[in-house]
C-alpha positions in Angstrom: 79.1 85.8 109.3 82.3 83.9 110.1 85.5 84.9 108.3 86.5 82.3 105.7 90.2 81.8 105.7 90.2 78.6 103.6 91.7 80.4 100.5 94.9 80.9 102.7 96.2 77.4 103.4 97.0 76.7 107.1 95.7 80.0 108.4 93.9 79.4 111.8 92.0 82.1 113.7 93.0 82.4 117.3 91.5 85.5 119.0 89.5 88.5 117.9 91.4 91.7 118.6 89.0 94.3 117.3 85.4 94.5 116.1 83.9 97.9 115.4 81.8 99.8 112.9 84.3 99.4 110.1 86.5 96.3 110.6 86.7 92.9 112.3 90.3 91.9 113.1 91.7 88.6 114.3 95.0 87.3 115.4 95.8 84.1 113.6 98.6 81.7 112.9 100.1 80.4 109.7 102.9 77.9 109.8 103.8 78.8 113.3 103.9 82.6 112.6 101.4 85.1 113.8 99.3 86.9 111.1 96.5 89.4 111.1 93.2 88.6 109.5 90.9 91.5 108.8 87.5 91.9 107.2 87.1 95.3 105.6 83.8 97.0 104.9 85.3 99.3 102.3 84.5 99.1 98.6 86.8 97.0 96.4 88.3 100.1 94.9 88.9 101.7 98.3 90.5 98.5 99.7 92.7 98.2 96.6 93.9 101.7 97.2 94.7 100.9 100.8 96.7 97.8 100.0 98.5 99.6 97.2 99.5 102.3 99.7 100.8 99.7 102.2 102.9 98.2 99.4 104.2 101.7 98.4 105.1 102.4 102.0 106.9 99.1 102.4 109.0 99.8 99.4 109.8 103.2 100.9 111.2 101.7 104.1 108.2 102.0 106.4 107.3 99.3 108.9 103.8 98.3 107.8 101.6 95.1 107.8 102.3 93.8 104.3 99.7 91.6 102.6 99.9 87.8 102.4 98.2 86.7 99.2 95.8 83.8 99.1 96.9 80.5 97.6 95.7 81.6 94.2 97.4 85.0 94.4 94.6 87.4 95.5 95.2 90.2 98.0 91.7 90.1 99.4 88.6 88.0 99.0 85.1 89.2 100.0 86.8 92.0 102.0 89.1 89.5 103.9 92.8 90.4 104.0 95.6 88.5 105.6 98.6 90.5 106.7 101.9 90.2 108.4 101.6 90.6 112.2 103.6 93.5 113.5 105.2 92.7 116.9 106.3 95.4 119.3 104.6 97.7 121.9 102.5 100.8 121.7 104.1 104.1 122.5 104.1 105.2 126.2 106.6 107.9 126.7 107.2 111.4 125.2 110.2 110.0 123.4 108.1 107.2 121.9 105.6 109.7 120.6 108.3 111.9 119.2 109.4 109.0 117.1 105.8 108.4 116.0 105.4 112.0 115.0 108.7 111.9 113.0 107.5 108.8 111.2 104.2 110.3 110.3 105.9 113.5 109.1 108.1 111.3 106.9 105.0 109.6 105.5 103.5 113.0 104.7 106.6 114.1 102.9 106.9 110.9 100.9 103.4 110.9 99.6 102.9 114.5 98.4 101.0 114.2 95.1 99.7 110.7 95.8 96.3 109.9 94.2 93.2 110.3 96.3 91.5 107.2 97.8 88.2 106.4 96.0 85.3 107.8 97.9 87.3 110.3 99.7 88.3 114.0 99.3 90.4 116.4 101.3 88.4 118.6 103.8 89.2 121.7 101.7 86.9 120.2 98.9 84.0 119.2 101.1 80.7 121.0 100.8 77.2 120.6 102.2 76.4 117.6 100.0 79.9 115.9 100.2 80.7 112.4 101.3 84.2 111.3 102.3 85.2 108.1 104.3 82.3 107.9 106.7 81.5 111.6 106.7 78.2 112.5 105.0 77.8 116.3 105.3 74.3 116.1 103.9 73.0 114.4 107.1 74.4 117.0 109.5 72.0 119.5 111.0 72.4 123.0 109.4 74.1 124.5 112.5 76.5 121.6 112.9 77.4 121.7 109.2 78.1 125.4 109.4 80.5 124.9 112.3 82.2 122.0 110.6 82.6 123.6 107.2 83.8 126.8 108.7 86.7 124.9 110.3 87.4 123.1 107.0 87.5 126.4 105.2 90.2 127.6 107.6 92.6 125.0 106.4 91.7 125.2 102.7 95.2 126.5 101.8 97.1 123.8 103.7 99.1 121.3 101.6 97.8 117.7 101.5 99.4 114.3 101.4 98.5 110.8 102.5 97.6 110.7 106.1 97.3 107.6 108.3 94.0 108.9 109.6 94.0 107.2 113.0 97.4 107.2 114.7 96.3 106.2 118.2 98.5 104.2 120.5 96.7 100.9 119.5 97.7 101.4 115.9 101.4 101.9 116.6 104.1 99.3 117.3 107.6 100.2 118.5 110.4 97.7 118.2 113.3 97.4 120.7 115.4 99.2 118.1 113.0 102.2 118.1 111.5 101.4 114.7 107.9 102.6 114.4 105.3 100.3 112.8 102.0 101.7 111.6 98.9 99.6 111.7 95.3 100.0 110.4 95.2 102.2 107.3 91.4 101.9 107.1 90.9 105.7 107.4 93.9 106.7 105.3 93.4 109.1 102.5 94.9 112.2 100.9 94.1 115.2 103.3 95.7 117.9 105.5 98.6 116.5 107.5 97.4 118.2 110.6 94.8 115.4 111.0 97.7 113.0 112.0 99.5 115.5 114.2 96.7 117.1 116.3 96.1 114.4 118.9 99.5 112.8 119.5 100.8 112.7 123.1 103.4 115.3 122.1 102.9 118.7 120.5 104.8 119.0 117.2 103.1 122.1 115.8 103.5 125.6 117.2 100.8 126.9 119.5 98.7 128.7 116.9 98.9 125.8 114.4 98.1 123.3 117.2 95.0 125.1 118.2 93.8 125.2 114.6 94.6 121.5 114.2 92.6 120.6 117.3 89.6 122.3 115.8 90.1 120.5 112.5 90.3 117.2 114.4 87.1 117.9 116.4 85.3 119.0 113.2 86.3 116.0 111.2 85.5 113.5 114.0 82.1 115.2 114.4 81.3 114.7 110.7 82.9 111.3 110.3 81.2 109.8 113.3 77.8 111.5 113.1 76.0 108.4 111.8 78.4 105.5 112.7 79.3 106.7 116.2 76.7 109.3 117.2 77.6 109.6 120.9 81.3 110.0 120.2 80.5 112.6 117.4 78.4 114.7 119.7 81.2 114.8 122.3 83.6 116.0 119.7 81.1 118.6 118.6 80.8 119.9 122.1 84.6 120.2 122.2 84.7 122.0 118.9 82.1 124.5 120.0 83.9 125.2 123.2 87.1 125.9 121.3 85.2 128.2 118.9 83.8 130.2 121.8 87.3 130.9 123.2 
């Protein structure tokens, strides 16, 4: 089904920049300016939480894709959201990734005590029947669930905050001044901060913490992708089991 942008006067779709299991994203123009048009598959309550978070981070000085309301003042219509386009480049150097890590750590500090996203829970609260984001623990085979939940139990005492959830290079934009912009908060939620820090191109945790964080990342990706991205999930499971044997 084609995205309907008529509620946003003068918005014209130009090129699709992403289409996956969870979102369809287009580059568009409005009045000569580039904008982003996204169709989210999240529930209304989950999407409202995400857009509230973006507004909160904008007020707190983060560079984020703020929402452009429809002509009648709505932030999203049938899952479609129009947002400011963030220019810049993805991180490429160790220095770039250090700036990204520092921005993520500031995000974690600034959102301690933030309300949980509807439909999500921190890994420390997941059990055999839990669902969070796209992770449904009830569909995992028993042996897989045991490995995954064992890793989650290992971080049960860790503090939680809002996490970005997917800080890969494609979701980062650096300006010429070194400002770090964060894109795509579709997987954001309140959870252990190590989720954001485990797979950056620089190591920001000590060796012992980093090893535990990598296990957490593999366990989460296994559970989160088991249904939506099964081949990917099984690769992450293999990595998890290899690390557990060491």
